[in-house]
C-alpha positions as CSV (number, residue, x, y, z in Angstrom):
1,M,0.0,0.0,0.0
2,A,1.4,3.3,-1.1
3,I,2.0,5.9,1.6
4,E,0.6,9.3,0.7
5,L,3.2,12.1,0.9
6,L,2.5,15.0,3.2
7,T,1.8,18.3,1.4
8,P,3.7,21.4,2.8
9,F,0.3,22.6,4.2
10,T,-0.4,19.3,6.0
11,K,3.2,19.3,7.5
12,V,2.8,22.8,8.9
13,E,-0.5,21.7,10.5
14,L,1.2,18.7,12.1
15,E,4.0,20.8,13.5
16,E,1.6,23.3,15.0
17,E,-0.3,20.5,16.6
18,K,2.8,19.1,18.1
19,K,3.8,22.5,19.6
20,E,0.4,22.8,21.3
21,T,0.8,19.4,23.0
22,D,4.6,19.6,23.6
23,R,4.4,18.9,27.3
24,K,6.2,16.2,29.1
25,Q,4.1,13.3,30.4
26,V,5.7,11.8,33.5
27,G,4.6,9.1,35.8
28,I,5.4,8.9,39.5
29,L,5.4,5.6,41.4
30,G,6.0,6.3,45.1
31,G,6.7,3.8,47.8
32,N,9.0,2.7,50.5
33,F,10.7,0.1,48.2
34,N,11.9,-2.0,51.1
35,P,13.0,-3.6,48.9
36,V,12.1,-2.8,45.3
37,H,10.7,-6.0,43.6
38,N,9.7,-7.1,40.1
39,A,6.0,-6.2,40.5
40,H,7.1,-2.5,41.1
41,L,9.1,-2.6,37.8
42,V,6.3,-4.3,35.8
43,V,3.8,-1.6,37.0
44,A,6.1,1.3,36.2
45,D,7.0,-0.1,32.8
46,Q,3.5,-1.1,31.7
47,V,2.0,2.2,32.8
48,R,4.7,4.1,30.9
49,Q,4.0,2.1,27.7
50,Q,0.2,1.9,27.9
51,L,-0.2,5.6,28.6
52,G,2.6,6.7,26.3
53,L,4.5,8.5,29.0
54,D,7.9,10.0,28.4
55,Q,9.2,8.6,31.7
56,V,8.2,7.0,35.0
57,F,10.1,8.0,38.1
58,L,10.2,5.6,41.1
59,M,10.1,7.9,44.1
60,P,11.3,6.4,47.5
61,E,9.7,8.0,50.5
62,F,11.7,9.1,53.5
63,E,9.0,8.5,56.1
64,P,5.6,7.2,55.1
65,P,2.6,9.2,56.5
66,H,0.9,6.1,57.9
67,V,-0.7,6.0,61.3
68,D,0.9,2.6,61.9
69,K,4.5,3.4,61.6
70,K,6.5,0.8,59.8
71,D,10.2,0.0,60.4
72,T,12.4,0.4,57.4
73,I,16.0,0.2,56.5
74,D,18.3,3.2,55.8
75,E,17.3,5.1,52.7
76,K,20.8,4.7,51.2
77,H,20.2,0.9,50.8
78,R,16.7,1.4,49.4
79,L,18.1,4.0,46.9
80,N,21.0,1.8,45.9
81,M,18.7,-1.1,45.2
82,L,16.5,1.1,43.1
83,L,19.5,2.2,41.1
84,L,20.5,-1.4,40.5
85,A,16.9,-2.4,39.6
86,I,16.4,0.2,36.8
87,N,19.9,0.2,35.4
88,G,19.6,0.0,31.6
89,V,15.8,0.0,31.6
90,E,14.4,2.4,29.1
91,G,12.0,5.1,30.4
92,L,12.5,4.4,34.1
93,D,14.3,6.8,36.5
94,I,14.4,7.8,40.1
95,E,13.1,10.9,41.9
96,T,14.8,11.5,45.2
97,I,12.9,14.7,46.3
98,E,11.4,13.0,49.4
99,L,14.7,11.6,50.5
100,D,16.3,15.0,50.1
101,R,13.5,16.8,52.0
102,K,13.5,14.3,54.9
103,G,10.5,14.2,57.3
104,I,7.1,12.8,56.6
105,S,6.4,12.3,52.9
106,Y,3.0,13.8,52.1
107,T,2.1,13.4,48.4
108,Y,0.5,16.8,48.2
109,D,3.6,18.6,49.4
110,T,5.9,16.6,47.1
111,M,3.7,17.1,44.0
112,K,3.3,20.8,44.7
113,L,7.0,21.2,44.7
114,L,7.5,19.1,41.5
115,T,4.7,20.8,39.6
116,E,6.0,24.3,40.5
117,A,9.6,23.3,39.5
118,N,8.4,21.7,36.2
119,P,5.5,23.8,34.8
120,D,5.9,22.1,31.4
121,T,5.2,18.6,32.8
122,D,1.9,16.7,33.3
123,Y,2.2,14.3,36.2
124,Y,0.5,10.9,36.5
125,F,0.6,9.5,40.0
126,I,0.5,5.7,40.1
127,I,-1.2,3.8,42.9
128,G,-2.4,0.2,43.5
129,A,-6.0,-0.7,43.8
130,D,-5.5,-1.2,47.5
131,M,-4.6,2.4,47.9
132,V,-7.5,3.8,45.8
133,E,-10.1,3.1,48.5
134,Y,-8.1,5.3,50.9
135,L,-8.0,8.3,48.6
136,P,-10.7,10.2,50.7
137,K,-8.2,10.1,53.6
138,W,-5.2,11.4,51.7
139,H,-3.8,14.7,52.9
140,R,-5.4,17.6,50.9
141,I,-6.8,15.1,48.4
142,D,-9.2,17.6,46.7
143,E,-6.3,19.9,45.9
144,L,-4.1,17.0,44.9
145,I,-6.5,15.7,42.2
146,E,-6.4,19.1,40.6
147,M,-2.6,18.8,40.5
148,V,-2.0,15.3,39.2
149,Q,-3.8,12.6,37.2
150,F,-4.2,9.5,39.4
151,V,-3.5,6.1,37.7
152,G,-4.9,3.0,39.3
153,V,-3.3,-0.4,38.9
154,Q,-5.2,-3.6,39.7
155,R,-3.8,-5.8,42.5
156,P,-4.6,-9.3,43.5
157,K,-7.4,-9.6,46.1
158,Y,-8.5,-6.0,45.6
159,K,-11.5,-4.8,43.7
160,A,-11.2,-1.4,41.9
161,G,-13.7,1.3,42.4
162,T,-13.7,5.0,43.4
163,S,-15.6,8.2,42.8
164,Y,-12.3,10.1,42.2
165,P,-11.0,10.6,38.6
166,V,-8.7,7.7,38.2
167,I,-7.3,6.2,34.9
168,W,-7.2,2.4,35.3
169,V,-4.4,0.5,33.7
170,D,-4.3,-3.3,33.4
171,V,-1.0,-4.9,34.1
172,P,0.0,-8.6,34.8
173,M,-1.1,-9.3,38.4
174,M,1.9,-10.4,40.4
175,D,1.3,-11.3,44.0
176,I,4.7,-10.1,45.2
177,S,5.2,-7.6,48.0
178,S,8.2,-6.2,49.8
179,T,6.9,-7.9,53.0
180,S,6.9,-11.3,51.3
181,V,10.5,-10.8,50.0
182,R,11.6,-9.9,53.5
183,D,9.9,-12.9,55.0
184,F,11.5,-15.2,52.5
185,I,15.0,-13.9,53.6
186,K,14.2,-14.1,57.3
187,K,13.2,-17.8,56.8
188,G,16.4,-18.5,55.0
189,R,14.7,-18.8,51.6
190,T,16.0,-17.1,48.5
191,P,13.4,-14.9,46.7
192,N,14.6,-15.9,43.2
193,F,12.6,-14.2,40.4
194,M,10.8,-11.9,42.9
195,V,13.5,-9.2,42.8
196,P,16.0,-8.4,40.1
197,Q,19.2,-10.4,40.4
198,P,21.5,-7.3,41.0
199,V,19.1,-6.3,43.9
200,L,19.2,-9.9,45.3
201,N,23.0,-9.8,45.2
202,Y,23.1,-6.5,47.0
203,I,20.8,-7.8,49.7
204,K,23.0,-10.7,50.3
205,K,26.2,-8.6,50.3
206,A,24.8,-6.0,52.7
207,G,23.3,-8.7,54.9
208,L,19.8,-7.1,54.8
209,Y,16.6,-8.4,56.3
210,K,18.1,-11.3,58.2
């Protein structure tokens, strides 16, 4: 089938259209990443591909704003494992703003700083279906939904549904959690194929989660 050549007029129209939509489309996947595992990476990569985003940043939190405080390892280890996990993976990067700021990591405060610093960027904040039902309790949620587009990802055992504007993306369901990875290690089992091999090597070398 012959491809029709663009006339100069059509080409100009296409260039103008591109200029009008020439904003960066960036996804944010926040979490404790204690440790990062393969389900995190599948979610980040699939959301990027399916929504046509320029990049997805994995954003480790310094201190989660949960009522039930969770023990975590030093942020340098979590960051090092993230760096190893995304090394060489197209379209994935790391955002360290919450580690740099210290303190409790409220999504509203973080995204306000990011949107102000990057006015040419549209942000897509990625959350699991288990978190969607808690959106009404999020800090300054009504202002936050005006600031970012939420992206919901299905998770095993959780049924999706919310009155908030959420784009749902289907990804392969992998029943892997950081808790299960840590439990494997505590019991002397090796979490093969649950975390990237470089991350597993790092965990062993640093003696984490024993």
